[in-house]
N, C-alpha and C positions, 0 to 999 in steps of 0.2 A: 883373552879374546872378548870382543864386544859386538854389539849390533848397531848398525846404522839406522837412522830414521826410516829409510826406505824398507829395511828389513822388518822394522816394527810394524809398519803399515801392512806389509805382506802377511805378518803373523796375525794381525787383527782380521784381515780378510780371510785368512785360512789358506793352507796349501795341502797338497796331497802328501801321503806318507812318503812316497818315493822322492818328492821334491825336498823334503826335510833330510832324508837319508843322503841325497846327492849334493847337498849344500857344502860348499867349502867354508869352513869356519873363518871368521874375520877377526883379526887382531884389533887391539884398542885403537891403533892409528888408522884403521879403516882398510888395511890391506888384507886380502884373502890369503889363506895358506895355499901353498903350491899343490898340495895333495889333500885328500880327505882321510884323516887319520881314523882308523877303526877304533871303536870304543871297546872297553873290556867285555861288555855283553856281546857285541858282534863277534869278537874272538872266541868267546865261550860257546856261542852257537856253532861257529865253524868247527871248533875242536870236538864238540859232541857229535857232529855229523861225521867228522873224520875218524873219531874213535869207533863209532858204529861200523863204518866201512872197513876199518882195520880188522875188527873181530869177525866180521862176516867173511872177509877174504881169508882170514886165518883158519876158520872152521871149514869153509868150503874146500879149500885146497888141501887141508889136512885129511879130508875124506879120501882123497886120492892115495895118500900114503896108508890110510887105515884099511882101505877096501880089501887088499889081499889077505889081511889077517881076519877081517870080518868074514870073508869068503871061506876061509879055513875053519873058523869056529862054527859057522852055521851051515857048512857044506853046501854052498850056493852053486847052482849050475848056471847055464847061460841065461835062463829066464830070470833067475834071482839077480844076476849081475845087471840085467836090463832094468829090473824094477828099482834096484838101488840107484842106478845112474839116473833114472827118470823121475824118481820120487821128489827130489828137491826141485827139479825143473818144473814139475807139475805144480808143486806148492807155490813157486814163484809166479807161475802163470795165473793161478787162482788168487793169490794174495795181492798182486799188483792191482788187479781190477776190484776185487771184493773189499780189501782193506784199504788200499791206497786211495780209492775214491771217497772213503769215509772222512778223509782229511778235509774235504770240501764241506761236509756237514758238521762234524764235531770239532774241527780245528786241527791245525798242524801240530801243536805241542802235544795234545792228548794222544794222537796217533803215533807221534814220535816216541812217546813213553811206552805206549801199549805194544808197539812192534818189538821193542827191546825186551819187554817182559815176556812176550810169547817166545821170542828167541831163546831167552835164558831158561825158561821152563822146559822147553824141549831139549835144550842142551844138557840139562841135568838128567832128564829122563833117558836120553840116549846112552848115557854112561852106565845105566842099569838095565839095558836091553836084554831080556831073557831069551828072545827068539827073533827070527827074521821078521815076522809081522810087526812086532813092536818097533824094530829098527826102521822099517819102511815108513810107519806112521810118524815116527819122530823126525825122520828126514823130510817128510812132507810138511810137518809143522815148522821146521826150520825154514823151509822154502816159503811158507806163508809169510813169515816175518821178513825174510829177505825181499819178497815181492812188494810188501808194503813200504819198505825202505826206499825202493827205487824212486817213486814220486815224492815221498814225504821228506827224506833227507835233502833232496834237491830244493824243495820249496822252502824248507826251514832256513836254508842258507841264502838262496837267491832273493827271497822277499825281505831280507834284513840288511843287505849290503848295497853299496853304491853301484850304479849301473856300469860305470866305466871299468870296474874290476870284478864284475859278477862272474864272467866266464872262467877266469883263472882261479878264483876262490872256490867255485863249485867243483871244477875239475881237480883242484889240488886236494879237496876233501875226498873226491872219488878215487884219486890216485892212491889213497891209503888202503884201498882194497888190494892193490897189487903189493904194497908193502906188507900187508897182513898175510897175503898169499905166500910170500917168501918166508915170513916168520913162521907161519903154520907148517910149511914144508920143513924148515930147519928144526922146529920143535919135534915134529914127527920123526925126523931122522935121528935126533939125539935120544929120544925116548926109545926108539927101536934099537939103536946101537947099544944102549945100556940095559935094556930089558927085552931081549929078543925072545918074546913068547907071545902066543895068540891074544892074550889079554891086554897087551900094550896099547891097543887102539882106544880102550876106554880111558886110559890116562891121558892120551892125546887130547880128547875132547874136554876132559876135566880141567886142563890147564886154562881154559878160556872162561870158566864159570865166574870166578871172583872178579876178573876185569870187567866182564859183562854186567855184573851187579853194580860195580862202580859207575858204569856208564848210565845205568838206569837212574841212580841217585842224582847224577849230574844233570840229567835232562829235566828234573823237576825245577831246576834253578835257572831256566832260560825263559825268555818272554814268549808270549803268544804272538803270532804274526799280526802286526797292526793292519797290514793290507787285507788279510782275510777278515779281520774284525770289521773293517770298513765295508767290505763286500757284503757283509751280513747286516749292515746298518747299525752297528754298535760303536758309534763314534766316540762316546765318552771313554769306553774301555780301550779303544784304539789309541786315543790320546795318552791315556795312562801308560800303555805298553810302549808307545813311541818315546815317551819321556825316559822310561827305564832303558830302552834300547840305546838311546843317544846320550846317556849320562856321561859327561866328560869333566875333566879338571884342566883349566877352568870351564865352567858350564857353557855349552853352546849346542843348540839354541837355548836361550833363556826362557822362551815361551813357545808352546806348541799349540796351535789351533788348526785342526784338520777340517778340510772341506771336501765334499764328495764331488765337486765339479770336475776334477781331473780324473775321476775313476772311469775305467773303460765302460763303454756302452753295454758290453756283455755282462757286466757286474751290476745287476739291478739291486738297488739299495732299498731297505726298509722292511722287507718281510723275512723274519727269522727263519720261517719254515720253507721259504722259496728256494729250494736247491734244484738247479736245472737237471733235467733227465738226460739219459744216454743219447737220445735223439739229437740233443744239442751239438754233439760232436760231429754230426753229419749234415747239419743244416748249411745253408749257403755261406754263412759267416765263418764256420769252423772246418768245413770239409777239407779245404786245402791244408790247413794246419794238421788235421788228423792224418792225412795221407803222408805229409812230410815227416811227421813224428813216428808213424808206425811202419810204413812199408820199407824204407831203407834199414831200419833197425831189424826187421824180420830178415831181410836179405843178408845183413851183417851177421846175424846169429847163425844162419844157414852155413855160411862160409867158416865162421869161427869154430863152431862145434864140429863141422866137417873136418877141418884141419886137425882137431883133437883126436879124430879117429886114426889119423896117420902118425901123430906125434910119437907114440911108443916105438914105431919102427926107426924113426930118426934117433931117438935116445939110445935104443939098443945098439945101433951102429956107431954112435958117436961117443957114448960114455963108457960102454963096456958090453960084455956079452952075458945075457941072462941065461939061466939054466932052464932049458925047455922042460915042460911037463913036471914042474916042481910039485912035489907032494910032501917032502920032509920039511919040518919047521925051519931048519937051517937054510934050505934052499929058498923057501918062500921069503924069509927075512933078507937073504942076500939079494934076491931079485927086487924086493921092495926098497932096499937101500940104494940100489942102482937107479931105480925109477925116481926116488926122492932127489938124488943128485941132478938128474936130468930136468926134473920139474923146477928145481931151484934155478937152473940156467935159463929156462923159459921165463920164470918169474922176473929175473933181472932185466930181461929184454922188455917185459911189460912195463916195468918202472921207467926205463929209458924212454919208451914211446910216449907214455903218459906225461913225462916231464916235458917233452917237446910240445905236447898238446897244451899243457898249462901255460907255457911261455908264449905260444903263438896265437891262441884262440881269440884274445882280445885285440890282437894286432892285425891278423889276416882275416879273421871272421870265421864263423862256424861253417858256412856253406862251402867256402873255398877249401878249407881243410878236409871237409867230409868228401868232396869230390876228388880232391888230390889223393886222399887216403884210399878210396875205393879203387881208383885207377892203379895206384901203387900195389894194392893187394892183388889185382889181376896180373900185374907184371911178375910179382913174386910167384904166383901160381903157374904162370907160363914157364918160368925158369924151372919150377919143379916138374912140369910135364916133360921137359926136355930130358930129364933123367932117365925116362923109359927107353931112350935110344942108347944108353950106355950101361956098363956093368962095373962092378967093383968100386974103386975109389971115386971115379968120376960120377957114378950114379949117386953115391952118398953125398958128395960135395954139392951137387946140383940140388938134391932134395933139401939138404940142410940150408943152403944159401937161399933157396926159394922160400922156404917156410920161415926163416928168420926175417927176410924182407917182408913177407906177409904179416908177421906178428908186429913188426915195427910200424909199418904203414897203417895197419888196422888200429893200433893204439893211438897214433898221432891223429888219425882220421875218424872213421866211422864208429869205432868202439867208444871213443870219448865223446864225439860230437853228437851222435844219436841220443845219448843220455842227456847231454846238455840242451839240445834243441827241444826235446820232448817236454822239458820242464819250463820252457820259455815262450812257446808259441800260442798258448791258450790263455784266455782271460782268467783272472783270479778265482772267480766263482766256479770254474770247471777245470782248473789247473790240475788238481789231484786226479780227477776223473780222466782227463785227457792223457796225462803222463802215465797213469796206471794202465789205461787201455793200450797205449803204445808198447809198454813193457810186456804186457800179457801177449799181445799180438806177436811180438818178437820171440817170445819163448815158445810159441807154437812152432816156429822154425827150429828152435833148439830141440824140442821133443821129437819132431819129425826126423831130424838128423840122427838123434840118439838111437832111434829104432830102425830107420831105413838104410842108413849109410853102410853099416856092416854087411847088410844083404846086397846092396848095390855094388859094393866093392868086389864081391865075389862074382856077381852076375855080369857086370859090364866092364869091370877092370879099372885099374888106378887112373890111367890116362883119361878115359872118358869122364870119370867122376871129377877129376881135376878141371877138365874143360867146363863141366857144369858149374863148378864153383867159380871159375873165371867169369862165366856168364852172369852169375848172381852178383858178383862184385861190380861188373860193368853196368848192369841194370840198376844197381844201387846208385851209381854216379848219375845215370840218366834221370831217374826219379827225383833225386835231390835237385838237379838242375831245373827240371820242369815245374816242380812245386816249391822252389826255393823261397824262403822267408829269412832274410838275414836279421838276426836278433842281437848282434854285437852292439852294445851301447844303448839298446832300446830300453826305455823305462817300462818296467813290468806293468805299472798301472795304466799304461797307454795301449797295451795289447788288446785287440778286439774292438778298438774304436773305429767308427766309420771315417 
């Protein structure tokens, strides 16, 4: 590959980081390559983000298998179950805003490493939990790390890869959370099947420690985001990191000279300490982006966690019959094994839905898929509400079909697209803050659901509650349409320009 005289002139004048990333390498005869081949560093960055998502999904879903054994060991009542269920969600809520926003001040790479360190420390501590309080604190700590990862992992990938393939690469990394969920469920099942005792849950968590340590080491060997460095006025460092990011054989580009001219107006260059405050998310420039990123995600979490309340009923009817009021270890283990089988079925559907999202997001666009997904979720819930008019097999089939459709449409649409959009609609200087706020706002919906839905299920009944969730899904589609910002193919360094 070689450069033409025109390319050399552009290099002298300087380009933006994204322009260099988006360049099609040119062969010696002057023809451009049909695609933009990713460099080893770009694949390394993607793999580190995917690995982190994998182990997060693995540990979080493993908790579902571990919970009955934890409950037996620590004699948890209804209140204790609620705390365990909400501890990690509360940690995510705090971590996404508190830690995720620090990526705008201290850099993407530093927080990318820090979050995995926090995750691993609490993962080790949870294996030695002597009591319920220790366990709750550790789950909260794991949540802090997971919350930080929502914006940080997205930015690490999206700011390092070509615009035309950004959506599918970000979502394919995100998809490994579902792969990890399936793996965690299977590991939990295997450990429980071979060591059916209350202490088995500690070994479940322990299996993730060494892989998590390897991820920490790997993250030291990636580049810092050149786009973030440029937003901080550190042009020379940005050029150095861009060279490392785009190292190819044969070399292309051969010379990198960055210019701040194409940097978004929202990214003021020159003052190292000038990090925009939280008010920036709600000014005239960014208010629409904040609404689009946060509100549909909140509504999506309401429905997703609400469906989680009903899922055990489906699994018990479809997979097998659990033993009611189990107190003996053998009965608890048997119920837990049944739940693990059902969870694995759900996890498979998550993977299928995300796979469709990966394939379609750069073709159909984020907004179209999010609206389509929200409407599909509402249709699935409508089918589920029809089950209340039937009994026996018809009731089970309608509930199962409705929830399966909901899960598929949720993952092809809002579950994937809300995560993707939140990391794309803000300027580089506040991208961590904006994506972190959106994730935190969404988890308010999850926490509300975890506490209130079991109560509402008793007070107002299944049908009314499903109608409320239908309304939340349709409202998500409406909000997405009115505040739509299509980011498919958009250069990240152009976001926020007038």
